[in-house]
PyMOL commands that place a pseudoatom at each C-alpha (Angstrom):
pseudoatom trace, name=CA, resn=UNK, resi=1, chain=A, elem=C, hetatm=0, pos=[-5.755, 218.637, 174.134]
pseudoatom trace, name=CA, resn=UNK, resi=2, chain=A, elem=C, hetatm=0, pos=[-4.520, 215.064, 173.723]
pseudoatom trace, name=CA, resn=UNK, resi=3, chain=A, elem=C, hetatm=0, pos=[-4.800, 212.961, 176.866]
pseudoatom trace, name=CA, resn=UNK, resi=4, chain=A, elem=C, hetatm=0, pos=[-3.106, 209.609, 177.426]
pseudoatom trace, name=CA, resn=UNK, resi=5, chain=A, elem=C, hetatm=0, pos=[-5.726, 207.300, 178.959]
pseudoatom trace, name=CA, resn=UNK, resi=6, chain=A, elem=C, hetatm=0, pos=[-3.413, 204.277, 179.400]
pseudoatom trace, name=CA, resn=UNK, resi=7, chain=A, elem=C, hetatm=0, pos=[-3.216, 203.296, 183.096]
pseudoatom trace, name=CA, resn=UNK, resi=8, chain=A, elem=C, hetatm=0, pos=[0.006, 204.631, 184.637]
pseudoatom trace, name=CA, resn=UNK, resi=9, chain=A, elem=C, hetatm=0, pos=[1.238, 201.330, 186.089]
pseudoatom trace, name=CA, resn=UNK, resi=10, chain=A, elem=C, hetatm=0, pos=[0.623, 199.527, 182.791]
pseudoatom trace, name=CA, resn=UNK, resi=11, chain=A, elem=C, hetatm=0, pos=[2.606, 202.214, 180.929]
pseudoatom trace, name=CA, resn=UNK, resi=12, chain=A, elem=C, hetatm=0, pos=[5.438, 202.022, 183.483]
pseudoatom trace, name=CA, resn=UNK, resi=13, chain=A, elem=C, hetatm=0, pos=[5.548, 198.250, 183.067]
pseudoatom trace, name=CA, resn=UNK, resi=14, chain=A, elem=C, hetatm=0, pos=[5.709, 198.474, 179.272]
pseudoatom trace, name=CA, resn=UNK, resi=15, chain=A, elem=C, hetatm=0, pos=[8.555, 201.021, 179.454]
pseudoatom trace, name=CA, resn=UNK, resi=16, chain=A, elem=C, hetatm=0, pos=[10.376, 198.987, 182.113]
pseudoatom trace, name=CA, resn=UNK, resi=17, chain=A, elem=C, hetatm=0, pos=[10.524, 201.813, 184.664]
pseudoatom trace, name=CA, resn=UNK, resi=18, chain=A, elem=C, hetatm=0, pos=[9.636, 202.324, 188.318]
pseudoatom trace, name=CA, resn=UNK, resi=19, chain=A, elem=C, hetatm=0, pos=[6.457, 204.400, 189.046]
pseudoatom trace, name=CA, resn=UNK, resi=20, chain=A, elem=C, hetatm=0, pos=[8.381, 206.194, 191.844]
pseudoatom trace, name=CA, resn=UNK, resi=21, chain=A, elem=C, hetatm=0, pos=[9.823, 208.585, 189.217]
pseudoatom trace, name=CA, resn=UNK, resi=22, chain=A, elem=C, hetatm=0, pos=[6.268, 209.809, 188.614]
pseudoatom trace, name=CA, resn=UNK, resi=23, chain=A, elem=C, hetatm=0, pos=[5.647, 210.313, 192.330]
pseudoatom trace, name=CA, resn=UNK, resi=24, chain=A, elem=C, hetatm=0, pos=[3.509, 207.165, 192.612]
pseudoatom trace, name=CA, resn=UNK, resi=25, chain=A, elem=C, hetatm=0, pos=[4.166, 204.744, 195.474]
pseudoatom trace, name=CA, resn=UNK, resi=26, chain=A, elem=C, hetatm=0, pos=[2.266, 201.779, 194.052]
pseudoatom trace, name=CA, resn=UNK, resi=27, chain=A, elem=C, hetatm=0, pos=[4.073, 198.790, 192.607]
pseudoatom trace, name=CA, resn=UNK, resi=28, chain=A, elem=C, hetatm=0, pos=[2.821, 196.515, 189.867]
pseudoatom trace, name=CA, resn=UNK, resi=29, chain=A, elem=C, hetatm=0, pos=[3.220, 192.831, 190.650]
pseudoatom trace, name=CA, resn=UNK, resi=30, chain=A, elem=C, hetatm=0, pos=[2.349, 191.657, 187.156]
pseudoatom trace, name=CA, resn=UNK, resi=31, chain=A, elem=C, hetatm=0, pos=[5.140, 190.871, 184.731]
pseudoatom trace, name=CA, resn=UNK, resi=32, chain=A, elem=C, hetatm=0, pos=[5.308, 191.660, 181.035]
pseudoatom trace, name=CA, resn=UNK, resi=33, chain=A, elem=C, hetatm=0, pos=[4.838, 188.563, 178.897]
pseudoatom trace, name=CA, resn=UNK, resi=34, chain=A, elem=C, hetatm=0, pos=[7.263, 189.717, 176.218]
pseudoatom trace, name=CA, resn=UNK, resi=35, chain=A, elem=C, hetatm=0, pos=[10.106, 190.583, 178.612]
pseudoatom trace, name=CA, resn=UNK, resi=36, chain=A, elem=C, hetatm=0, pos=[12.595, 188.161, 177.046]
pseudoatom trace, name=CA, resn=UNK, resi=37, chain=A, elem=C, hetatm=0, pos=[12.175, 189.403, 173.469]
pseudoatom trace, name=CA, resn=UNK, resi=38, chain=A, elem=C, hetatm=0, pos=[15.238, 191.039, 171.899]
pseudoatom trace, name=CA, resn=UNK, resi=39, chain=A, elem=C, hetatm=0, pos=[14.776, 194.768, 171.236]
pseudoatom trace, name=CA, resn=UNK, resi=40, chain=A, elem=C, hetatm=0, pos=[16.366, 196.379, 168.188]
pseudoatom trace, name=CA, resn=UNK, resi=41, chain=A, elem=C, hetatm=0, pos=[18.602, 199.444, 168.406]
pseudoatom trace, name=CA, resn=UNK, resi=42, chain=A, elem=C, hetatm=0, pos=[15.773, 201.614, 167.071]
pseudoatom trace, name=CA, resn=UNK, resi=43, chain=A, elem=C, hetatm=0, pos=[13.394, 200.039, 169.611]
pseudoatom trace, name=CA, resn=UNK, resi=44, chain=A, elem=C, hetatm=0, pos=[15.744, 200.980, 172.478]
pseudoatom trace, name=CA, resn=UNK, resi=45, chain=A, elem=C, hetatm=0, pos=[16.068, 204.555, 171.214]
pseudoatom trace, name=CA, resn=UNK, resi=46, chain=A, elem=C, hetatm=0, pos=[12.293, 204.870, 170.826]
pseudoatom trace, name=CA, resn=UNK, resi=47, chain=A, elem=C, hetatm=0, pos=[11.705, 203.469, 174.324]
pseudoatom trace, name=CA, resn=UNK, resi=48, chain=A, elem=C, hetatm=0, pos=[14.046, 206.065, 175.882]
pseudoatom trace, name=CA, resn=UNK, resi=49, chain=A, elem=C, hetatm=0, pos=[12.225, 208.864, 174.064]
pseudoatom trace, name=CA, resn=UNK, resi=50, chain=A, elem=C, hetatm=0, pos=[8.830, 207.511, 175.172]
pseudoatom trace, name=CA, resn=UNK, resi=51, chain=A, elem=C, hetatm=0, pos=[10.115, 207.221, 178.742]
pseudoatom trace, name=CA, resn=UNK, resi=52, chain=A, elem=C, hetatm=0, pos=[11.234, 210.877, 178.813]
pseudoatom trace, name=CA, resn=UNK, resi=53, chain=A, elem=C, hetatm=0, pos=[7.951, 212.038, 177.255]
pseudoatom trace, name=CA, resn=UNK, resi=54, chain=A, elem=C, hetatm=0, pos=[5.916, 209.972, 179.724]
pseudoatom trace, name=CA, resn=UNK, resi=55, chain=A, elem=C, hetatm=0, pos=[7.824, 211.065, 182.836]
pseudoatom trace, name=CA, resn=UNK, resi=56, chain=A, elem=C, hetatm=0, pos=[7.571, 214.771, 182.023]
pseudoatom trace, name=CA, resn=UNK, resi=57, chain=A, elem=C, hetatm=0, pos=[4.101, 214.574, 180.430]
pseudoatom trace, name=CA, resn=UNK, resi=58, chain=A, elem=C, hetatm=0, pos=[5.191, 216.096, 177.115]
pseudoatom trace, name=CA, resn=UNK, resi=59, chain=A, elem=C, hetatm=0, pos=[3.610, 215.297, 173.747]
pseudoatom trace, name=CA, resn=UNK, resi=60, chain=A, elem=C, hetatm=0, pos=[5.595, 214.574, 170.565]
pseudoatom trace, name=CA, resn=UNK, resi=61, chain=A, elem=C, hetatm=0, pos=[5.576, 218.027, 168.918]
pseudoatom trace, name=CA, resn=UNK, resi=62, chain=A, elem=C, hetatm=0, pos=[6.663, 220.025, 172.000]
pseudoatom trace, name=CA, resn=UNK, resi=63, chain=A, elem=C, hetatm=0, pos=[9.254, 217.322, 172.750]
pseudoatom trace, name=CA, resn=UNK, resi=64, chain=A, elem=C, hetatm=0, pos=[10.722, 217.687, 169.256]
pseudoatom trace, name=CA, resn=UNK, resi=65, chain=A, elem=C, hetatm=0, pos=[10.800, 221.480, 169.730]
pseudoatom trace, name=CA, resn=UNK, resi=66, chain=A, elem=C, hetatm=0, pos=[12.680, 221.017, 173.024]
pseudoatom trace, name=CA, resn=UNK, resi=67, chain=A, elem=C, hetatm=0, pos=[15.163, 218.801, 171.172]
pseudoatom trace, name=CA, resn=UNK, resi=68, chain=A, elem=C, hetatm=0, pos=[15.714, 221.460, 168.459]
pseudoatom trace, name=CA, resn=UNK, resi=69, chain=A, elem=C, hetatm=0, pos=[16.222, 224.086, 171.140]
pseudoatom trace, name=CA, resn=UNK, resi=70, chain=A, elem=C, hetatm=0, pos=[18.697, 221.846, 173.022]
pseudoatom trace, name=CA, resn=UNK, resi=71, chain=A, elem=C, hetatm=0, pos=[20.574, 221.186, 169.763]
pseudoatom trace, name=CA, resn=UNK, resi=72, chain=A, elem=C, hetatm=0, pos=[21.138, 224.938, 169.235]
pseudoatom trace, name=CA, resn=UNK, resi=73, chain=A, elem=C, hetatm=0, pos=[22.467, 225.455, 172.783]
pseudoatom trace, name=CA, resn=UNK, resi=74, chain=A, elem=C, hetatm=0, pos=[26.147, 225.119, 173.718]
pseudoatom trace, name=CA, resn=UNK, resi=75, chain=A, elem=C, hetatm=0, pos=[27.275, 221.805, 175.171]
pseudoatom trace, name=CA, resn=UNK, resi=76, chain=A, elem=C, hetatm=0, pos=[25.901, 218.278, 174.841]
pseudoatom trace, name=CA, resn=UNK, resi=77, chain=A, elem=C, hetatm=0, pos=[22.469, 218.121, 173.192]
pseudoatom trace, name=CA, resn=UNK, resi=78, chain=A, elem=C, hetatm=0, pos=[21.209, 215.260, 175.383]
pseudoatom trace, name=CA, resn=UNK, resi=79, chain=A, elem=C, hetatm=0, pos=[22.189, 216.986, 178.621]
pseudoatom trace, name=CA, resn=UNK, resi=80, chain=A, elem=C, hetatm=0, pos=[20.668, 220.271, 177.422]
pseudoatom trace, name=CA, resn=UNK, resi=81, chain=A, elem=C, hetatm=0, pos=[17.419, 218.441, 176.618]
pseudoatom trace, name=CA, resn=UNK, resi=82, chain=A, elem=C, hetatm=0, pos=[17.210, 216.974, 180.134]
pseudoatom trace, name=CA, resn=UNK, resi=83, chain=A, elem=C, hetatm=0, pos=[17.903, 220.394, 181.713]
pseudoatom trace, name=CA, resn=UNK, resi=84, chain=A, elem=C, hetatm=0, pos=[15.147, 221.997, 179.598]
pseudoatom trace, name=CA, resn=UNK, resi=85, chain=A, elem=C, hetatm=0, pos=[12.648, 219.278, 180.595]
pseudoatom trace, name=CA, resn=UNK, resi=86, chain=A, elem=C, hetatm=0, pos=[13.644, 219.584, 184.254]
pseudoatom trace, name=CA, resn=UNK, resi=87, chain=A, elem=C, hetatm=0, pos=[13.190, 223.371, 184.247]
pseudoatom trace, name=CA, resn=UNK, resi=88, chain=A, elem=C, hetatm=0, pos=[9.536, 223.239, 183.132]
pseudoatom trace, name=CA, resn=UNK, resi=89, chain=A, elem=C, hetatm=0, pos=[7.316, 224.980, 185.700]
pseudoatom trace, name=CA, resn=UNK, resi=90, chain=A, elem=C, hetatm=0, pos=[5.120, 221.914, 186.359]
pseudoatom trace, name=CA, resn=UNK, resi=91, chain=A, elem=C, hetatm=0, pos=[8.227, 219.816, 187.040]
pseudoatom trace, name=CA, resn=UNK, resi=92, chain=A, elem=C, hetatm=0, pos=[9.714, 222.454, 189.375]
pseudoatom trace, name=CA, resn=UNK, resi=93, chain=A, elem=C, hetatm=0, pos=[6.443, 222.600, 191.363]
pseudoatom trace, name=CA, resn=UNK, resi=94, chain=A, elem=C, hetatm=0, pos=[6.609, 218.776, 191.648]
pseudoatom trace, name=CA, resn=UNK, resi=95, chain=A, elem=C, hetatm=0, pos=[10.288, 218.863, 192.705]
pseudoatom trace, name=CA, resn=UNK, resi=96, chain=A, elem=C, hetatm=0, pos=[9.502, 221.481, 195.374]
pseudoatom trace, name=CA, resn=UNK, resi=97, chain=A, elem=C, hetatm=0, pos=[7.067, 219.029, 196.964]
pseudoatom trace, name=CA, resn=UNK, resi=98, chain=A, elem=C, hetatm=0, pos=[3.997, 221.190, 196.253]
pseudoatom trace, name=CA, resn=UNK, resi=99, chain=A, elem=C, hetatm=0, pos=[2.365, 218.351, 194.271]
pseudoatom trace, name=CA, resn=UNK, resi=100, chain=A, elem=C, hetatm=0, pos=[2.272, 214.574, 194.689]
pseudoatom trace, name=CA, resn=UNK, resi=101, chain=A, elem=C, hetatm=0, pos=[2.801, 213.830, 190.983]
pseudoatom trace, name=CA, resn=UNK, resi=102, chain=A, elem=C, hetatm=0, pos=[3.820, 215.772, 187.882]
pseudoatom trace, name=CA, resn=UNK, resi=103, chain=A, elem=C, hetatm=0, pos=[0.251, 215.465, 186.596]
pseudoatom trace, name=CA, resn=UNK, resi=104, chain=A, elem=C, hetatm=0, pos=[-1.046, 217.100, 189.761]
pseudoatom trace, name=CA, resn=UNK, resi=105, chain=A, elem=C, hetatm=0, pos=[1.625, 219.812, 189.445]
pseudoatom trace, name=CA, resn=UNK, resi=106, chain=A, elem=C, hetatm=0, pos=[0.424, 220.458, 185.898]
pseudoatom trace, name=CA, resn=UNK, resi=107, chain=A, elem=C, hetatm=0, pos=[-3.151, 220.812, 187.161]
pseudoatom trace, name=CA, resn=UNK, resi=108, chain=A, elem=C, hetatm=0, pos=[-2.082, 223.176, 189.964]
pseudoatom trace, name=CA, resn=UNK, resi=109, chain=A, elem=C, hetatm=0, pos=[-0.333, 225.414, 187.418]
pseudoatom trace, name=CA, resn=UNK, resi=110, chain=A, elem=C, hetatm=0, pos=[-3.299, 225.187, 185.004]
pseudoatom trace, name=CA, resn=UNK, resi=111, chain=A, elem=C, hetatm=0, pos=[-5.725, 226.259, 187.751]
pseudoatom trace, name=CA, resn=UNK, resi=112, chain=A, elem=C, hetatm=0, pos=[-3.775, 229.485, 188.357]
pseudoatom trace, name=CA, resn=UNK, resi=113, chain=A, elem=C, hetatm=0, pos=[-2.405, 228.624, 191.806]
pseudoatom trace, name=CA, resn=UNK, resi=114, chain=A, elem=C, hetatm=0, pos=[1.260, 229.375, 191.006]
pseudoatom trace, name=CA, resn=UNK, resi=115, chain=A, elem=C, hetatm=0, pos=[3.109, 232.683, 190.898]
pseudoatom trace, name=CA, resn=UNK, resi=116, chain=A, elem=C, hetatm=0, pos=[6.580, 233.182, 189.417]
pseudoatom trace, name=CA, resn=UNK, resi=117, chain=A, elem=C, hetatm=0, pos=[8.382, 236.333, 190.605]
pseudoatom trace, name=CA, resn=UNK, resi=118, chain=A, elem=C, hetatm=0, pos=[5.058, 237.747, 191.839]
pseudoatom trace, name=CA, resn=UNK, resi=119, chain=A, elem=C, hetatm=0, pos=[3.240, 237.208, 188.533]
pseudoatom trace, name=CA, resn=UNK, resi=120, chain=A, elem=C, hetatm=0, pos=[0.541, 234.608, 187.964]
pseudoatom trace, name=CA, resn=UNK, resi=121, chain=A, elem=C, hetatm=0, pos=[1.653, 231.906, 185.491]
pseudoatom trace, name=CA, resn=UNK, resi=122, chain=A, elem=C, hetatm=0, pos=[-0.743, 229.201, 184.275]
pseudoatom trace, name=CA, resn=UNK, resi=123, chain=A, elem=C, hetatm=0, pos=[1.441, 227.642, 181.572]
pseudoatom trace, name=CA, resn=UNK, resi=124, chain=A, elem=C, hetatm=0, pos=[2.883, 224.256, 182.709]
pseudoatom trace, name=CA, resn=UNK, resi=125, chain=A, elem=C, hetatm=0, pos=[5.593, 224.382, 180.016]
pseudoatom trace, name=CA, resn=UNK, resi=126, chain=A, elem=C, hetatm=0, pos=[6.892, 227.782, 181.205]
pseudoatom trace, name=CA, resn=UNK, resi=127, chain=A, elem=C, hetatm=0, pos=[10.679, 227.456, 181.576]
pseudoatom trace, name=CA, resn=UNK, resi=128, chain=A, elem=C, hetatm=0, pos=[12.043, 228.801, 184.854]
pseudoatom trace, name=CA, resn=UNK, resi=129, chain=A, elem=C, hetatm=0, pos=[15.430, 230.519, 185.126]
pseudoatom trace, name=CA, resn=UNK, resi=130, chain=A, elem=C, hetatm=0, pos=[18.022, 230.689, 187.881]
pseudoatom trace, name=CA, resn=UNK, resi=131, chain=A, elem=C, hetatm=0, pos=[16.859, 233.132, 190.561]
pseudoatom trace, name=CA, resn=UNK, resi=132, chain=A, elem=C, hetatm=0, pos=[13.118, 232.718, 189.901]
pseudoatom trace, name=CA, resn=UNK, resi=133, chain=A, elem=C, hetatm=0, pos=[10.906, 232.734, 192.996]
pseudoatom trace, name=CA, resn=UNK, resi=134, chain=A, elem=C, hetatm=0, pos=[7.992, 230.290, 192.754]
pseudoatom trace, name=CA, resn=UNK, resi=135, chain=A, elem=C, hetatm=0, pos=[5.133, 230.326, 195.248]
pseudoatom trace, name=CA, resn=UNK, resi=136, chain=A, elem=C, hetatm=0, pos=[1.512, 229.296, 195.672]
pseudoatom trace, name=CA, resn=UNK, resi=137, chain=A, elem=C, hetatm=0, pos=[-0.988, 232.176, 195.425]
pseudoatom trace, name=CA, resn=UNK, resi=138, chain=A, elem=C, hetatm=0, pos=[-1.709, 233.799, 198.805]
pseudoatom trace, name=CA, resn=UNK, resi=139, chain=A, elem=C, hetatm=0, pos=[-5.448, 232.947, 198.929]
pseudoatom trace, name=CA, resn=UNK, resi=140, chain=A, elem=C, hetatm=0, pos=[-4.731, 229.245, 198.133]
pseudoatom trace, name=CA, resn=UNK, resi=141, chain=A, elem=C, hetatm=0, pos=[-2.009, 228.720, 200.771]
pseudoatom trace, name=CA, resn=UNK, resi=142, chain=A, elem=C, hetatm=0, pos=[-4.440, 227.895, 203.591]
pseudoatom trace, name=CA, resn=UNK, resi=143, chain=A, elem=C, hetatm=0, pos=[-6.448, 225.362, 201.578]
pseudoatom trace, name=CA, resn=UNK, resi=144, chain=A, elem=C, hetatm=0, pos=[-6.838, 221.780, 202.776]
pseudoatom trace, name=CA, resn=UNK, resi=145, chain=A, elem=C, hetatm=0, pos=[-5.380, 220.482, 199.504]
pseudoatom trace, name=CA, resn=UNK, resi=146, chain=A, elem=C, hetatm=0, pos=[-1.879, 221.779, 200.236]
pseudoatom trace, name=CA, resn=UNK, resi=147, chain=A, elem=C, hetatm=0, pos=[-1.934, 220.473, 203.816]
pseudoatom trace, name=CA, resn=UNK, resi=148, chain=A, elem=C, hetatm=0, pos=[-2.675, 216.998, 202.434]
pseudoatom trace, name=CA, resn=UNK, resi=149, chain=A, elem=C, hetatm=0, pos=[-0.001, 217.336, 199.738]
pseudoatom trace, name=CA, resn=UNK, resi=150, chain=A, elem=C, hetatm=0, pos=[2.654, 218.380, 202.276]
pseudoatom trace, name=CA, resn=UNK, resi=151, chain=A, elem=C, hetatm=0, pos=[1.766, 215.387, 204.482]
pseudoatom trace, name=CA, resn=UNK, resi=152, chain=A, elem=C, hetatm=0, pos=[2.538, 213.086, 201.538]
pseudoatom trace, name=CA, resn=UNK, resi=153, chain=A, elem=C, hetatm=0, pos=[5.560, 214.944, 200.125]
pseudoatom trace, name=CA, resn=UNK, resi=154, chain=A, elem=C, hetatm=0, pos=[7.111, 216.121, 203.423]
pseudoatom trace, name=CA, resn=UNK, resi=155, chain=A, elem=C, hetatm=0, pos=[9.673, 213.325, 203.420]
pseudoatom trace, name=CA, resn=UNK, resi=156, chain=A, elem=C, hetatm=0, pos=[10.576, 213.696, 199.746]
pseudoatom trace, name=CA, resn=UNK, resi=157, chain=A, elem=C, hetatm=0, pos=[14.078, 214.879, 199.044]
pseudoatom trace, name=CA, resn=UNK, resi=158, chain=A, elem=C, hetatm=0, pos=[14.174, 218.316, 197.396]
pseudoatom trace, name=CA, resn=UNK, resi=159, chain=A, elem=C, hetatm=0, pos=[17.018, 218.630, 194.855]
pseudoatom trace, name=CA, resn=UNK, resi=160, chain=A, elem=C, hetatm=0, pos=[19.882, 220.935, 195.853]
pseudoatom trace, name=CA, resn=UNK, resi=161, chain=A, elem=C, hetatm=0, pos=[19.266, 223.314, 192.936]
pseudoatom trace, name=CA, resn=UNK, resi=162, chain=A, elem=C, hetatm=0, pos=[15.973, 224.436, 194.540]
pseudoatom trace, name=CA, resn=UNK, resi=163, chain=A, elem=C, hetatm=0, pos=[15.640, 226.195, 197.894]
pseudoatom trace, name=CA, resn=UNK, resi=164, chain=A, elem=C, hetatm=0, pos=[12.192, 225.524, 199.438]
pseudoatom trace, name=CA, resn=UNK, resi=165, chain=A, elem=C, hetatm=0, pos=[10.318, 226.810, 202.476]
pseudoatom trace, name=CA, resn=UNK, resi=166, chain=A, elem=C, hetatm=0, pos=[7.392, 224.377, 202.735]
pseudoatom trace, name=CA, resn=UNK, resi=167, chain=A, elem=C, hetatm=0, pos=[5.634, 226.319, 205.503]
pseudoatom trace, name=CA, resn=UNK, resi=168, chain=A, elem=C, hetatm=0, pos=[5.143, 229.371, 203.273]
pseudoatom trace, name=CA, resn=UNK, resi=169, chain=A, elem=C, hetatm=0, pos=[4.795, 227.210, 200.095]
pseudoatom trace, name=CA, resn=UNK, resi=170, chain=A, elem=C, hetatm=0, pos=[7.553, 229.203, 198.449]
pseudoatom trace, name=CA, resn=UNK, resi=171, chain=A, elem=C, hetatm=0, pos=[10.829, 228.319, 196.768]
pseudoatom trace, name=CA, resn=UNK, resi=172, chain=A, elem=C, hetatm=0, pos=[13.710, 229.742, 194.773]
pseudoatom trace, name=CA, resn=UNK, resi=173, chain=A, elem=C, hetatm=0, pos=[15.517, 228.198, 191.823]
pseudoatom trace, name=CA, resn=UNK, resi=174, chain=A, elem=C, hetatm=0, pos=[19.152, 228.660, 192.884]
pseudoatom trace, name=CA, resn=UNK, resi=175, chain=A, elem=C, hetatm=0, pos=[20.541, 227.452, 189.551]
pseudoatom trace, name=CA, resn=UNK, resi=176, chain=A, elem=C, hetatm=0, pos=[19.494, 225.304, 186.627]
pseudoatom trace, name=CA, resn=UNK, resi=177, chain=A, elem=C, hetatm=0, pos=[20.271, 221.646, 187.323]
pseudoatom trace, name=CA, resn=UNK, resi=178, chain=A, elem=C, hetatm=0, pos=[23.267, 219.821, 185.887]
pseudoatom trace, name=CA, resn=UNK, resi=179, chain=A, elem=C, hetatm=0, pos=[22.603, 216.406, 184.311]
pseudoatom trace, name=CA, resn=UNK, resi=180, chain=A, elem=C, hetatm=0, pos=[24.347, 214.647, 187.209]
pseudoatom trace, name=CA, resn=UNK, resi=181, chain=A, elem=C, hetatm=0, pos=[21.687, 215.768, 189.721]
pseudoatom trace, name=CA, resn=UNK, resi=182, chain=A, elem=C, hetatm=0, pos=[18.690, 214.835, 187.542]
pseudoatom trace, name=CA, resn=UNK, resi=183, chain=A, elem=C, hetatm=0, pos=[17.624, 211.429, 188.873]
pseudoatom trace, name=CA, resn=UNK, resi=184, chain=A, elem=C, hetatm=0, pos=[15.507, 210.383, 185.880]
pseudoatom trace, name=CA, resn=UNK, resi=185, chain=A, elem=C, hetatm=0, pos=[16.257, 206.910, 184.412]
pseudoatom trace, name=CA, resn=UNK, resi=186, chain=A, elem=C, hetatm=0, pos=[16.575, 208.085, 180.806]
pseudoatom trace, name=CA, resn=UNK, resi=187, chain=A, elem=C, hetatm=0, pos=[19.572, 207.533, 178.535]
pseudoatom trace, name=CA, resn=UNK, resi=188, chain=A, elem=C, hetatm=0, pos=[19.422, 210.827, 176.634]
pseudoatom trace, name=CA, resn=UNK, resi=189, chain=A, elem=C, hetatm=0, pos=[22.190, 209.767, 174.230]
pseudoatom trace, name=CA, resn=UNK, resi=190, chain=A, elem=C, hetatm=0, pos=[19.789, 207.260, 172.644]
pseudoatom trace, name=CA, resn=UNK, resi=191, chain=A, elem=C, hetatm=0, pos=[17.235, 210.067, 172.128]
pseudoatom trace, name=CA, resn=UNK, resi=192, chain=A, elem=C, hetatm=0, pos=[19.911, 212.154, 170.402]
pseudoatom trace, name=CA, resn=UNK, resi=193, chain=A, elem=C, hetatm=0, pos=[20.807, 209.184, 168.168]
pseudoatom trace, name=CA, resn=UNK, resi=194, chain=A, elem=C, hetatm=0, pos=[17.120, 208.734, 167.305]
pseudoatom trace, name=CA, resn=UNK, resi=195, chain=A, elem=C, hetatm=0, pos=[16.581, 212.367, 166.303]
pseudoatom trace, name=CA, resn=UNK, resi=196, chain=A, elem=C, hetatm=0, pos=[19.899, 212.735, 164.464]
pseudoatom trace, name=CA, resn=UNK, resi=197, chain=A, elem=C, hetatm=0, pos=[19.069, 210.020, 161.911]
for i in range(1, 197): cmd.bond("trace and resi %d" % i, "trace and resi %d" % (i + 1))
show_as sticks, trace
zoom trace
């Protein structure tokens, strides 16, 4: 599997985004040296695509497949793409506050800690549907790891499209999110322009 080894804060700085969207509290004090250079239209479109891929931890080929799938759905392609990315299982686990970062959520899913509707799912890219019940496996609920995670994520705001009971480490997807409630700083229209060339 391909792994991006670039330090997270350095990548955030190069994409001009805040690390908070990844669940990281640190701030980078260093400035980019090329900040005043003019970026072409293609450069802006590419940056938005890289931002979306970086935030959700998706590689190029799966990202392109998500775009094709969003293009076939009814409605706006860009909004559909953001809803698909937001409904990935690793992202939902992160949004529920059961992981500090999306990378940690991916690892939790990979290590077979997550059940969807009573069945074990270890595929981070699994797309959840409205009504799905997501919970941590019974024998993992008492582990020290989740106590530490809940201490960190306890104050994090859970989106209104998910209903979470943090004491039982269980949540329900009430509905798939609309674009308005997805707080990710990505201009999806530029991604659509990039792929529709």
